[in-house]
N, C-alpha and C positions, 0 to 999 in steps of 0.2 A: 658248215660241216663239222661234226664232232669226231675226232680221232680218239679212240678209247684209251690207248696206253702211251702214245707219244704223238707229238706233232711234227710231221716231216718238214724238211727245209723247203723254203719257197722255191717254186718251179724255176723262177728266173735265176736262181743261184746254182742251178744244176750244171755239172761239167761232165766230160767224158761220155761214157756209154749212156748214162742217165739222160744227158742233154740230147743225145741222138734219138733215144726212145721218145722223149717229149716232143722232139721235132716231128717224128712220124705221127704221134698222137694229134698234133695240131693239124697235120695234113689230112688225116683220115677220120678224126673224131672231134675236130674243132678245139682240141686242147687237152692238156694233162688232166686226167680224171682222178678223183680221190683214191680210187682203187690202186692206181699205179703210183700215185704219190706216197701212199702208205708203204708200198713195196720198195720204194726207192732207198730204204735203209739197207737193202741187200741188192746191189745192182745186177748180180747174176740171176737172181730170182725174178726181179723186175723185167729184165730183158727177155728171158725165156717165156715168162707169162704173156708179155705183150706179143711175142712172136707167135705163140700158139693161138691167142685170141684173134690176132690179125689174120693169120693164114686160114684159120678155120671159119671164123664168123664173117669177116669182111671181104676177103679176096676170093678169086675163083668164080666159077660159073654157076654154082648151086643157088637155088632160090634163097634170096635174103629173107623173105617172109618165113620160109620154113625154118631157117636157121634162128631167126629171132624167136619164133614159136618154141623151138627146142630150148633156147637159152632161158626163156621165161618159165617154161614148165619145169625144167630141172631146178631152177632157182626156187620156184614155189615148193617143189618136192623137198628141197633141202632147207626150207623155212628161212630163206634169205630174202627178207622183204625189200632190202635195198636193191638187190639185183632184179628181183621180180618187177618192181616198179620201173626200173630203168629200161628193161626190155619190153615191158608193156608199152611204155612211152614210145619206144622205137618202132613197135608195130603200128602205133598211131602215125608215126612219121612216114610209114609205108602205105598210108591210107587204109590200113586194115583195122578200122575203128571197131567194128563189131567183134572181130576175132580178138582184138586187144582186151576188150572188157570181159569177154567170155573167159579168157585165160586168167584175168585178174580175179574173177569170181571163183575160179577153180572148176568151172563147168566144162563138159566135153565140147569141143568145137563142132559146129554143124556140118562142115564139109568132111566127107569120109577120109580123104588123104590127111587132113589136119588132125582128125580124131585119132587116126592110126599113129601118127607121129607123136601126138601128145601122150597116148597110152605107153608107147615105147619109151619115151623120155621119163615118164613117171616110174615105170618099172625098173629103170636102171639103178635106182637107189639101193634096191635089194636084188642084185642080179641072180643069185642062186635061187631065191624063192620064186622068181618069175621065169627061170630058165632063159635069161636074157642074152641076146646077141645083137649083131647089127647087120642088116642087109643093105645099109646105106653108104653113100659115097664118103670119102675121107673128110670132106668139109663138114658134113652133117654129124658124122661120128665124132670128129675132132671138136666141134662146137659143144657137143654133150660132155665130153671129157674135160674140156677147158672150163666149163662152168661147174662141174663137180669140184674142181680145184679152186676156182675163183670164188665161188659162193662161200667156201669155208674160210678163206683168207679175209674176205670182206666182212663176214659175220664176226670174226674174231677181232678185227682191227678198226672197224667203223661202227658208228651208231646206226640203228636200222632205218632212220628216216632219210630219204633222198633229198627232201626239201625241208626248210624250217617249219616246225609245227605240224609236220606230216601232211603238208598240202598236196603231196603227190597221191594221196588216197582218193582225191576227187577226180572223177572221170574228165571233167572239163579242164582241169589243170594238166592231166596227162595228155589230153588232146592238144592243148596249146603248146605244151612242151614238144610234142611230136612235130609241130609245124616248124619249130626252130631247127630241127635236125633233118627236115624233109629232103633238102637238096643233097646234103652230105651222104645220107644212107643210099641214095640212088646212084651216086657216082661210082663207076667201076674202079676197083683197086687191083693193081698189078700183083699177081701172085709172087711170093718169094722175096719181096723187098726187105722184109724184116730179118731174113736169115743172115744177112751181112753183119748184123749187130751181134751175132752170137760168137763168142770167143772160141767155144768148143762145141761143135754140133752134138756131142754126146755119143751115146751108144747107137747101135744099128737101129734105124727107124722101125717101128712095129709093122708087122705084116699087114694089118688092116689098112694102113695108110698107103700102100704101094709106093710109087715114086713121087707122091705129092709133097710139097713143102710142109704140109701139116704134120707129116710123120717126123721130119727133121726137127721141127719145133717141139713136138711132144717129147721126143727122145731127149732133147736138150733140157726141157723143164724137169723131166723125171730124174735125170742125172743131177741137176742142181738141187732139187728138193731133197733127194735121198741123201745128199751129203750132210744135211742137217741131222741125220741120225748119229753122226759122230759126237754130237752134244750129249748123247744119252749112253748109259751103260748097255752092255749086251742084253742084260735081263730086262731093262726098260724097253729096249727096241723090240724084243720078243713079245713083251706084254702088249705093245701097241699093235704089232702085226698080227698076232694070234687073235686078239680081240676083234680086229677089223674082219678077219676071216669068219670067226664063228658067229658074230652078231649080224653080219650080212646087211648092214645099213639100217638096223633097227633104231628108231628114235627112243633113247632112254627116257623113262617117265620123269625121273628126278636126276638129271645129269650129274650134278655135283656129288650126290650120295653114291651114285653108280660108279663114278670114277674113283672116289675114295675107297670103295670096297675093292675095286680091281687092283689098286696099287698097295693095299694094306700089307701084303707079304713081302714087298720089295724092301731092300735096305733104305733107311731114312733118307740118305743122300740122293736116292734115285726117284723118290716118290713125286716130287713136284714136277720134274720134267716129264715123267711118264703120264702124270695126270693131265698136263697141258697138251701133250701129244694125243692122248685119247680124246679129250674134249675137242681138239682141232679136227679130228676125224669124224666125230659123231654129233657134237653139239657146241660148235665154237662160240656161239653167243653166250654160253654159260661160263666161259673163262672169266674169272673175276679179277678185279684189281689186286685182291689179296694173293691170288695165284701168281700173278705177274710180279708182285713185290717180293714174294718168296724166291721166285726164279732169279730175280735181279740181284739177290744177295750173293750169288756165285757167278752170274752171267749178266753184268750190268748193261751191256750194249743193246741198242735197238736191233742191230744186225742179228745177234743171236736169237732174239725173240722171233724175228721174222723167219729165220732158218728153222727153228723148232716148229713153228706153226706150219711151215711149208712141208716139213717131214710128215706131220700128222695128216695134213690135207692130201698129200700125194699118196700116203698109204691107203686112204679111202678111195682115191681116184684110180689107183692101180688095181684095187679089188674089182672095180667095174671093168677096167681095161683088160684084165686077165681073162675075162669070159669071152673076149674076142679071139683068143688064141685057141685053135682046135685042141681038145684034150684027149680025143680018142674015146670019150665016154658018150653015151647016147643022150 
């Protein structure tokens, strides 16, 4: 596994909340995954991300097949090949071999319910263009929002290949990988267990989540990620938030040039942070070693890099989530 900008500490060296998160990962997913190891530089972000993914994707009574379908389609829509391959593999683990490969190709699923879910998940990238909302339960909606956030963090911090040499691109390899996880994905997970790891549950849970643990976890992640905005000036934060609103999930053709143009009018000290925040929201794989090297001139810690990336990723995720709140408009 290649970490793009830093190599996290060994999992066996983890202490405190990080060790507790890794313990739950071992119970529920057979071990700490690279996604969460990369986030371990900022334990608050790590814990809240795990809580949201666990409560939305793994726990509760909603169909695990439908949730894995959502995770895979959102990941494909966000161009996160690492997450797409991981969740296609987990569809194989659920014995949904045909569905897994349909999603891997980007084709519409043959079953009407699955096709509807796939269209809904794909539309969420640009919610205003598609007049997007959610008629689904908190676990399905929460899975979608979790992966809008996770995709961006993974694309920024990890190389795109799940396995060495891109072996995960072969259907036979994905199917074999699914067998490894087959028992784990079928075991029921008790809802709410991850919430005890959260120091501060955060703001009021969102209305779409009702009294589900998913809402508590989402509110906690939103609070933790938005704190990263303190690393930016007010003008830089406004640039990120306004761009997320008006671009509505558009994939920039040339992300580096696009971001450079958007920050050109900011004071020099604000440009690199705003650029990374924008790319985290729209095209995180385009964040370059040069971008990070410039950021580290004033913010040398891995923690601050994770916090900044989380701020941009959450800005994009909240743009999707805000369409779930009734606005009074038709």
